[in-house]
C-alpha positions in Angstrom: 48.8 55.9 91.2 48.0 57.5 94.5 50.3 59.9 96.3 51.8 59.2 99.7 53.6 56.0 98.6 54.8 53.8 101.4 58.4 53.0 101.6 58.3 49.4 100.7 61.5 47.6 100.0 62.7 44.4 98.4 62.5 42.8 101.8 58.7 43.2 101.6 58.7 41.2 98.3 60.9 38.5 99.9 58.4 38.3 102.7 55.5 37.9 100.3 57.1 35.2 98.3 59.7 33.5 100.7 60.2 30.4 98.6 61.5 32.2 95.5 60.9 33.6 96.3 38.4 50.3 90.5 36.1 52.7 91.3 34.0 54.7 88.9 34.9 58.4 88.3 33.0 60.9 90.3 32.0 64.1 88.5 31.8 67.3 90.6 28.7 69.5 90.2 29.0 72.2 87.5 27.2 75.4 86.8 24.5 75.4 84.1 26.0 74.9 80.6 25.1 77.9 78.3 25.6 75.6 75.3 23.0 73.0 76.4 23.0 69.7 78.2 23.8 67.7 75.1 27.2 69.3 74.7 27.9 68.9 78.4 27.0 65.2 78.4 29.2 64.5 75.4 32.2 66.3 77.0 31.6 64.5 80.3 31.5 61.1 78.6 34.6 61.8 76.6 36.5 63.0 79.8 35.4 59.8 81.6 36.5 57.6 78.7 39.9 59.2 78.4 40.5 59.2 82.2 39.6 55.6 82.4 42.0 54.6 79.6 45.0 56.4 81.1 44.2 55.6 84.7 43.5 51.9 84.2 46.3 51.0 81.7 49.3 53.0 83.1 51.2 51.7 86.0 54.3 53.3 87.7 57.1 50.8 88.4 60.6 51.1 89.9 63.2 51.5 87.2 65.3 48.7 88.6 64.5 45.0 87.8 65.8 42.0 89.5 67.5 40.0 86.8 65.9 36.5 86.3 68.2 33.6 85.4 69.4 33.9 81.8 69.0 37.6 81.4 72.1 39.8 81.0 70.8 43.2 81.8 67.8 45.3 82.7 67.4 46.4 79.0 67.4 42.7 78.1 64.6 42.0 80.5 62.6 45.1 79.3 62.8 43.9 75.7 61.5 40.4 76.8 58.7 41.9 78.9 57.6 44.1 76.0 57.3 41.1 73.7 55.9 38.6 76.2 53.3 40.9 77.9 52.5 43.2 75.0 53.2 46.2 77.2 54.9 49.5 76.4 57.5 51.6 78.2 56.2 55.2 78.2 58.6 57.4 80.1 61.2 57.5 82.9 61.6 59.9 85.8 64.1 59.5 88.6 63.8 56.0 90.0 60.5 55.3 88.3 59.2 54.3 84.9 55.6 54.6 83.6 54.4 51.5 81.7 51.2 50.9 79.6 49.9 47.4 80.3 47.2 45.4 78.4 43.6 45.9 79.3 42.8 44.4 82.7 46.3 44.5 84.3 46.6 46.4 87.5 48.8 47.3 90.4 47.3 46.4 93.8 48.7 47.6 97.1 47.8 45.2 99.9 47.4 46.5 103.6 51.0 45.3 104.1 53.8 44.0 102.0 54.9 44.6 98.5 52.8 46.0 95.6 51.4 43.3 93.4 51.3 43.6 89.6 48.3 41.5 88.5 47.3 40.3 85.1 43.7 40.5 83.7 42.8 37.2 85.5 44.1 38.5 88.9 47.3 36.4 89.0 50.3 38.1 90.5 53.0 38.4 87.9 55.4 40.6 89.7 56.0 42.4 93.0 57.8 45.5 94.0 58.2 48.2 96.7 58.3 52.0 96.6 61.7 52.7 98.2 64.3 54.4 96.0 66.3 51.2 95.7 63.2 49.0 95.1 63.4 46.4 92.3 60.6 44.7 90.3 60.7 41.0 90.8 59.1 39.0 88.0 57.4 35.7 89.2 57.4 32.4 87.3 54.4 30.3 86.5 55.6 27.2 88.3 57.3 27.0 91.7 57.9 25.0 94.8 55.8 26.4 97.8 55.6 25.6 101.5 52.3 24.6 103.1 51.8 24.5 106.8 49.5 22.4 108.9 48.2 24.8 111.6 47.2 22.0 114.0 50.5 20.1 113.9 52.9 22.9 113.2 54.6 20.8 110.5 54.9 21.7 106.9 55.0 20.1 103.5 55.9 21.2 100.0 53.9 21.5 96.8 54.7 22.3 93.2 52.0 24.8 92.1 50.9 26.0 88.7 50.2 29.6 89.5 48.3 30.3 86.3 45.4 28.1 87.4 46.2 27.3 91.0 46.6 23.6 90.4 48.9 21.5 92.5 51.1 19.3 90.3 53.2 17.4 92.8 53.5 17.3 96.6 56.0 16.1 99.2 55.3 12.9 101.1 57.0 14.2 104.3 55.7 16.6 106.9 58.5 18.3 108.6 59.2 21.2 111.1 61.8 22.4 108.5 60.5 24.6 105.7 61.5 26.0 102.4 64.9 24.8 101.1 65.5 23.1 104.4 62.6 20.7 103.9 63.7 17.1 103.3 61.7 17.0 100.1 63.0 20.2 98.6 65.6 18.7 96.4 63.3 16.0 95.1 60.5 18.4 94.1 63.0 20.9 92.6 64.4 18.1 90.5 60.9 17.1 89.4 60.1 20.7 88.4 63.4 21.0 86.5 62.6 17.8 84.6 59.0 18.6 83.8 59.4 22.3 83.0 63.0 23.1 82.1 62.2 26.7 81.4 60.3 27.3 84.7 62.9 29.7 86.1 62.1 32.2 83.2 59.2 34.3 84.4 58.4 35.4 80.8 58.0 31.9 79.4 55.4 29.1 79.9 52.6 31.5 80.8 49.7 31.1 78.2 49.8 34.8 77.2 53.6 34.8 77.0 53.7 31.8 74.7 51.0 33.2 72.5 52.7 36.5 72.2 56.1 35.0 71.5 54.7 32.5 69.0 
């Protein structure tokens, strides 16, 4: 991770999800190698391979985790994350913990807002800030989201499958009220509870989680 971390907080994560709510290595020029170019190239290739492995697969997260429903403690969540995501806890230091994720996972820092932990397909699986009291918030596969109509100023609700972006159900009412205040919030929430009883667990229902837990 880069130095100069911005002091993002849990409020940034809430703002990003209100309804819950690589570049190649550059080698510096070197003096002539007295052992020959072949040795130099082999060493350079090995250095790049090792740097890529550790840089791409290790991510620094806050130590604290917002407990999802049904989890008793941070250690309980960590155990479930390790099984469901096939990741490893490497080391802790202060308020941070270094984690090794599967190939393709990454931490992306947008121009503003919380840092996004993305899986190999680019789907955001968790968000977090960099402040000392920041927490990792794990995100579920299915959720009720607000949609706004820019021309009318009114909004509706949809139930979205975040793994593939598909809209599964939507409200029939456009309203100036949003989020939990929308007239159709209760109906869509009930629909989601009925169709996917485990939807509040961010470590279930995802394709990789079910495969890894199976």
